[in-house]
NUGU-530214 format. One record per residue (C-alpha): x, y, z; residue in one letter. Coordinates in steps of 0.1 Angstrom, whole numbers, padded with zeros to 4 digits, always signed. Each point is the difference from the previous one (the first is absolute). Layout:
BEGIN
XYZa ...
END
This chain:
BEGIN
+0525-3203+0078m +0023+0026+0014f +0012-0022+0029k +0004-0030-0024s +0023+0021-0022s +0021+0011+0029i +0004-0036+0013l +0008-0013-0035l +0027+0027-0003s +0015-0010+0033v +0000-0037-0010m +0018+0009-0033a +0026+0020+0020l +0004-0028+0026s +0023-0021-0021q +0030-0003+0022g -0016+0024+0025f -0015-0012+0033v -0024+0023+0017m +0010-0002+0036n -0016+0029+0018p -0012-0022+0029s -0009-0028-0024n -0026+0023-0016n -0024-0022-0018m +0001-0027+0027q -0006+0026+0027t -0028+0015-0021s -0017-0034-0005t +0002-0009+0036a -0012+0034+0010l -0030-0002-0022m -0009-0035+0012s +0003+0009+0037t -0019+0033-0005q -0028-0017-0020s -0007-0022+0030n +0000+0030+0023e -0023+0020-0023v -0024-0029-0001d +0001+0000+0038t -0006+0038+0001r -0029-0003-0024r -0015-0029+0020q +0003+0022+0031f -0019+0028-0016f -0027-0024-0012s -0005-0014+0034v +0001+0035+0016s -0026+0012-0024s -0023-0028+0008a +0005+0006+0037a -0006+0038-0005a -0033-0008-0018l -0010-0022+0029g +0008+0027+0025l -0020+0025-0020m -0030-0022+0003g +0005-0002+0038v +0003+0037+0003m -0031+0006-0021t -0019-0023+0023a +0014+0019+0031n +0002+0037-0007p +0014+0008+0035e +0030-0022-0008t +0005+0018-0033a -0001+0035+0017n +0025-0011+0026a +0025-0013-0025s +0013+0034-0011g +0033+0012+0013g +0034+0006-0016a -0006-0020-0031t -0035+0013-0008a -0003+0014-0035g +0037-0002-0009k +0016-0015-0031y +0022-0030+0000t +0037+0004-0006t -0002-0015-0035i -0024+0025-0016p +0020+0029+0015i +0033-0015-0013a -0015-0004-0034k -0010+0037-0001r +0034+0011+0011r +0023-0024-0020y -0019-0015-0030y +0008+0030-0022g +0037+0000+0009r +0005-0037-0003v -0018-0001-0034q +0020+0029-0014q +0032-0016+0012a -0010-0033-0017v -0008+0019-0032h +0035+0016+0000e +0017-0032+0010f -0016-0019-0029l +0010+0029-0024d +0036-0008+0009l -0003-0035-0016g +0012+0008-0036p +0029+0021+0013a +0010-0027+0025v +0000-0028-0026v +0025+0020-0020k +0022-0002+0031g +0014+0036+0000d -0002+0013+0035m +0009+0035-0013n -0034+0003-0017d -0017+0033+0011p -0033-0018+0009q +0018-0024+0023i +0020+0027+0016q -0031+0021+0006l -0018-0028+0018f +0028-0001+0026f +0007+0038+0001d -0007+0014+0035v -0010+0033-0016n -0020-0016-0028g -0036+0002+0015v -0020+0025+0020v -0012-0021+0029v -0017+0028+0019v -0009+0032-0019p +0008+0034+0014a -0028+0014+0021k -0006+0037+0004r +0002+0013+0036k -0020+0032-0004d -0031+0007+0021i -0032+0010-0019n +0022+0009-0030g +0023+0022+0021q +0037-0009+0006c +0007+0008+0036t +0036-0012+0000k +0027+0027+0005k +0021-0012-0028d -0030-0002-0023g +0007-0036-0009q -0034-0017+0002c +0004-0023-0030k +0012-0030+0020g +0025-0027-0010t -0007-0031-0020e +0014-0034+0011i +0017-0020-0028r +0012-0036-0001d +0005-0029-0024s -0030-0019-0013r +0018-0031+0013w +0002+0013+0036n -0037+0011-0001d -0009-0034-0014m +0017-0018+0029k -0017+0022+0026a -0035-0003-0015s +0002-0037-0007m +0011-0007+0036y -0027+0022+0016l -0027-0015-0022l +0012-0035+0006g +0001+0005+0038n -0037+0009+0000a -0010-0034-0013f -0001-0019+0033r -0025-0021+0020i +0010+0015+0033n +0021+0027+0015q +0023-0023+0019q +0017-0016-0030k +0035+0014-0007a +0003+0017-0035p +0027-0024-0011d -0024-0029+0005n -0025+0014-0024l +0000-0016-0035p -0004+0035-0015t +0030+0014+0018v +0021-0031-0008r -0008+0003-0037a +0008+0037+0001a +0033-0006+0016k +0010-0027-0024a -0008+0024-0028f +0020+0028+0017f +0030-0023+0003k +0002-0006-0038e -0004+0036-0010i +0023+0013+0027d +0026-0023-0016a -0008+0014-0034m +0003+0036+0014e +0036-0007+0010k +0008-0007-0037s -0018+0031-0011v +0017+0023+0026k +0035-0015-0006a +0027+0025-0010k +0001-0015-0035k -0033-0018-0006p +0003-0028-0025k -0013+0004-0035t -0011-0036+0000f -0007-0013+0035d -0014-0036+0000k -0001-0001+0038e -0023+0031+0002a -0022-0015-0026i -0003-0032+0021g -0009+0020+0031h -0027+0018-0020y -0015-0032-0013a -0001-0016+0034a -0016+0031+0015a -0027-0001-0027l -0010-0034+0011e -0002+0009+0036i -0019+0032-0008l -0029-0019-0013d -0002-0020+0032t -0001+0033+0020y -0026+0016-0022l -0023-0030+0004d +0004+0001+0038l -0010+0037+0001v -0029-0005-0023e +0014+0018-0031l +0001-0013-0036p +0030-0020-0013p +0027+0017-0020t -0011-0015-0033d -0036+0011+0003s +0004+0033-0019g -0012+0019+0031h +0034+0018+0005y +0002+0013-0035d -0013+0034+0012k +0013+0024+0026e -0016+0003+0035f -0007+0028+0024d +0023-0004+0030t -0020+0023+0023l -0021-0016+0027v -0031-0014-0017g -0037+0006+0008e -0008-0037-0001s +0016-0033+0006a -0009-0013-0035r +0025-0007-0027i +0003+0030-0023t 
END
């Protein structure tokens, strides 16, 4: 419902206005078609791999000596995808929550809106909380400053970093370049649209009705759903992102 209202608003505004940020919608459609094929290939790969793994387990059970000799560097370790989910699911989901919250303000077109400005403010979000540097409760520093310093950035910059790192983990092998991964390509297409919107927001005199920025947001919204599907997260119109999320490293790889 939310996405439909955004797209309808853009269509209403598009009279006499052509969205030409890299032929947004055509690019989005082509991207989704290409990535759909690649996702099917990846899922087929995992299905075949699972069957092969089950067969191998049967062999190892029949031959315990082979099983004992198969340890080594990979024994008992997690795959990169569960680790990436623990690290980045919270950050990505919180970023999507805040990105979707921008919708009503973006449709109004005023890039001076405080909510829009905050999303791109490099001091708007505590990315890394301050950590105390005392030892066993005692501050050993000569200047007595053991509180530590927090690291701040914009929600947008943190969204880009976490989306890229999460997407880069969804791979079938370690040899494939990140730019060839469907997840990373979708993320970068999304970044391109919102980076263009950010330029409008950070202009010396942001427009009070910016049709071009609205167009970038709508195009990015379409691409975002493609990305979320690729990294196994719910779509934007599922209601899942109505709440806020913990951005700290999670204890499990499950959706929270």
